C-alpha positions as CSV (number, residue, x, y, z in Angstrom):
1,X,0.0,0.0,0.0
2,X,0.9,3.6,-0.3
3,X,2.7,4.9,2.7
4,X,3.9,8.3,1.6
5,X,2.8,11.5,-0.2
6,X,5.4,10.7,-2.9
7,X,3.3,7.7,-3.9
8,X,0.7,10.1,-5.3
9,X,1.4,10.7,-9.0
10,X,1.3,14.3,-10.1
11,X,-0.9,15.3,-13.1
12,X,1.4,16.2,-16.0
13,X,2.1,19.7,-17.1
14,X,-0.8,21.0,-19.2
15,X,-3.3,19.3,-17.0
16,X,-5.0,19.8,-13.6
17,X,-7.3,17.9,-11.2
18,X,-9.5,19.2,-8.4
19,X,-10.4,15.6,-7.3
20,X,-9.0,14.3,-4.0
21,X,-8.4,10.6,-3.4
22,X,-8.3,9.8,-7.1
23,X,-7.2,6.3,-8.2
24,X,-6.7,7.2,-11.9
25,X,-4.9,9.7,-14.0
26,X,-8.2,10.1,-16.0
27,X,-9.2,12.8,-13.5
28,X,-6.3,15.0,-14.9
29,X,-8.1,17.5,-17.1
30,X,-6.4,19.2,-20.1
31,X,-6.0,23.0,-20.0
32,X,-8.4,24.2,-22.7
33,X,-7.2,25.5,-26.1
34,X,-5.8,29.0,-25.8
35,X,-4.1,28.2,-22.5
36,X,-1.1,26.3,-21.1
37,X,0.4,25.2,-17.8
38,X,4.0,24.4,-16.9
39,X,3.0,23.1,-13.5
40,X,3.2,19.5,-12.4
41,X,0.4,18.4,-10.1
42,X,-1.8,21.4,-10.7
43,X,-4.9,21.3,-8.5
44,X,-6.9,24.2,-10.1
45,X,-7.9,25.4,-13.5
46,X,-6.4,28.7,-12.4
47,X,-3.0,27.1,-13.1
48,X,-3.8,27.2,-16.8
49,X,-2.3,30.4,-18.1
50,X,-3.9,32.4,-21.0
51,X,-2.0,32.9,-24.2
52,X,-1.3,36.6,-24.6
53,X,-2.9,38.8,-27.2
54,X,-1.3,38.4,-30.6
55,X,-1.0,34.6,-30.1
56,X,-3.3,31.6,-30.1
57,X,-3.3,27.9,-29.3
58,X,-5.6,25.5,-31.0
59,X,-4.7,22.3,-29.1
60,X,-5.6,21.3,-25.5
61,X,-3.3,20.2,-22.8
62,X,-0.5,22.6,-23.7
63,X,2.5,22.4,-21.3
64,X,4.7,25.3,-22.5
65,X,4.2,28.9,-23.6
66,X,5.7,28.1,-27.0
67,X,2.4,26.4,-27.7
68,X,0.9,29.9,-28.1
69,X,1.6,30.6,-31.8
70,X,1.9,34.2,-33.1
71,X,-0.7,35.7,-35.4
72,X,0.7,35.8,-38.9
73,X,2.1,39.0,-40.5
74,X,-0.8,41.2,-41.8
75,X,-3.0,40.4,-38.8
76,X,-3.4,41.2,-35.1
77,X,-5.4,40.0,-32.1
78,X,-6.4,41.7,-28.9
79,X,-7.8,38.5,-27.4
80,X,-6.5,36.7,-24.4
81,X,-6.6,32.9,-24.5
82,X,-7.4,32.8,-28.2
83,X,-8.3,29.2,-29.2
84,X,-7.9,29.6,-32.9
85,X,-6.1,31.5,-35.6
86,X,-9.5,32.9,-36.6
87,X,-9.0,35.3,-33.7
88,X,-6.3,37.0,-35.7
89,X,-7.9,39.9,-37.5
90,X,-6.7,41.3,-40.9
91,X,-5.1,44.7,-41.0
92,X,-7.5,47.0,-42.8
93,X,-7.0,48.2,-46.4
94,X,-4.6,51.1,-46.4
95,X,-2.5,49.3,-43.8
96,X,0.0,46.5,-43.5
97,X,2.1,44.6,-40.9
98,X,5.4,42.8,-41.7
99,X,5.9,41.4,-38.2
100,X,4.1,38.4,-36.5
101,X,2.4,38.4,-33.2
102,X,0.7,41.8,-33.4
103,X,-1.6,42.5,-30.4
104,X,-3.2,45.8,-31.5
105,X,-4.8,47.4,-34.6
106,X,-2.2,50.1,-34.1
107,X,0.5,47.6,-35.0
108,X,-0.7,47.8,-38.6
109,X,1.4,50.5,-40.3
110,X,-0.6,53.0,-42.4
111,X,0.2,53.9,-46.0
112,X,1.8,57.3,-46.1
113,X,0.1,60.4,-47.7
114,X,0.3,60.2,-51.5
115,X,-0.2,56.5,-51.4
116,X,-3.1,54.0,-51.0
117,X,-3.7,50.2,-50.8
118,X,-6.9,48.2,-51.3
119,X,-5.3,45.0,-50.0
120,X,-6.8,43.6,-46.7
121,X,-4.4,41.7,-44.4
122,X,-1.3,42.9,-46.2
123,X,1.9,41.3,-44.8
124,X,4.1,43.7,-46.7
125,X,4.0,47.3,-47.9
126,X,1.5,47.1,-50.8
127,X,1.0,50.9,-50.8
128,X,0.8,52.3,-54.4
129,X,1.6,55.9,-55.4
130,X,-1.1,58.3,-56.5
131,X,-0.5,58.7,-60.3
132,X,1.1,61.8,-61.8
133,X,-1.2,64.8,-62.0
134,X,-2.8,63.9,-58.6
135,X,-2.0,64.2,-54.9
136,X,-3.4,62.9,-51.6
137,X,-3.1,64.2,-48.0
138,X,-4.8,61.1,-46.6
139,X,-2.8,58.7,-44.4
140,X,-3.9,55.0,-44.5
141,X,-5.9,55.5,-47.7
142,X,-7.7,52.4,-48.9
143,X,-8.5,53.6,-52.4
144,X,-7.2,55.8,-55.2
145,X,-10.3,57.8,-54.8
146,X,-8.4,59.8,-52.2
147,X,-6.0,60.9,-54.9
148,X,-7.1,64.4,-55.9
149,X,-6.6,65.9,-59.4
150,X,-4.3,68.9,-59.7
151,X,-6.6,71.8,-60.7
152,X,-6.5,73.3,-64.2
153,X,-3.6,75.7,-64.6
154,X,-1.3,73.2,-62.7
155,X,0.4,69.9,-63.4
156,X,2.6,67.3,-61.8
157,X,4.9,64.8,-63.5
158,X,5.8,63.0,-60.3
159,X,3.9,60.2,-58.6
160,X,3.0,59.8,-54.9
161,X,2.4,63.5,-54.3
162,X,1.3,64.2,-50.7
163,X,0.3,67.9,-50.9
164,X,-1.5,70.3,-53.2
165,X,1.7,72.3,-53.4
166,X,3.2,69.5,-55.4
167,X,1.1,70.6,-58.3
168,X,3.2,73.0,-60.4
169,X,1.5,76.2,-61.7
170,X,1.8,77.1,-65.4
171,X,4.2,80.0,-65.8
172,X,3.6,83.5,-66.8
173,X,2.2,83.9,-70.3
174,X,0.8,80.3,-70.3
175,X,-2.5,78.6,-69.3
176,X,-4.0,75.1,-69.1
177,X,-7.6,73.9,-69.0
178,X,-6.6,70.3,-68.2
179,X,-7.5,68.9,-64.8
180,X,-5.1,66.3,-63.4
181,X,-2.4,67.1,-65.9
182,X,0.4,64.5,-65.6
183,X,2.9,66.7,-67.5
184,X,3.5,70.3,-68.5
185,X,0.7,70.8,-71.0
186,X,0.6,74.6,-70.5
187,X,-0.3,76.5,-73.6
188,X,1.3,79.8,-74.6
189,X,-0.9,82.8,-74.7
190,X,-1.6,83.7,-78.4
191,X,0.4,86.5,-80.1
192,X,-0.8,89.9,-79.0
193,X,-1.8,88.6,-75.5
194,X,0.1,88.2,-72.3
195,X,-0.3,87.1,-68.6
196,X,1.7,88.1,-65.6
197,X,0.0,85.6,-63.3
198,X,0.9,82.0,-62.5
199,X,-1.4,79.0,-62.7
200,X,-3.8,80.4,-65.4
201,X,-6.6,78.0,-66.1
202,X,-8.4,79.4,-69.1
203,X,-7.5,81.2,-72.3
204,X,-9.3,84.4,-71.2
205,X,-6.6,84.8,-68.5
206,X,-4.4,86.0,-71.4
207,X,-5.0,89.7,-71.7
208,X,-4.7,91.8,-74.9
209,X,-1.6,94.0,-75.2
């Protein structure tokens, strides 16, 4: 017969039992998915430790913290004790995350002004430049609809412009009626006419001599 405490076999790590006087290891209950326990002979479910936000564990009876797997790049999770990778939420369009194990939506980096991305759950920088002749002041833009045309009388040959000032005005003695001009399409005032202003947007801005 058993004559000492050491004759009692401890439940393995990753398990626990609240039953006293048990004669079988079947009373040792697995820690649920999303948790783990490194303790031998645990007597309470409280010994099961929650996986931290940004991680998850789909199996039961986990006996080490490494069982908590990081959410993939392009995702994040704010949930403790997440039992599935489905708890990892995609970074929104206009954002991306190159690291794994992100635990907050703020870990998703935003596309800079002058750029946009329609990709959801991007694991790398998928931000595209606004095209020439346009600009955008929006950060984290999810669509090229945020790219605004340079007004008539101005143009821009560069891509990825992030301010209206990037639109270059037509010089003196010139004008342009084109909206969103991707290059210098400014037209000279006709002979016998002149203009001392910059950024003229119609032919009537050219005055008779």
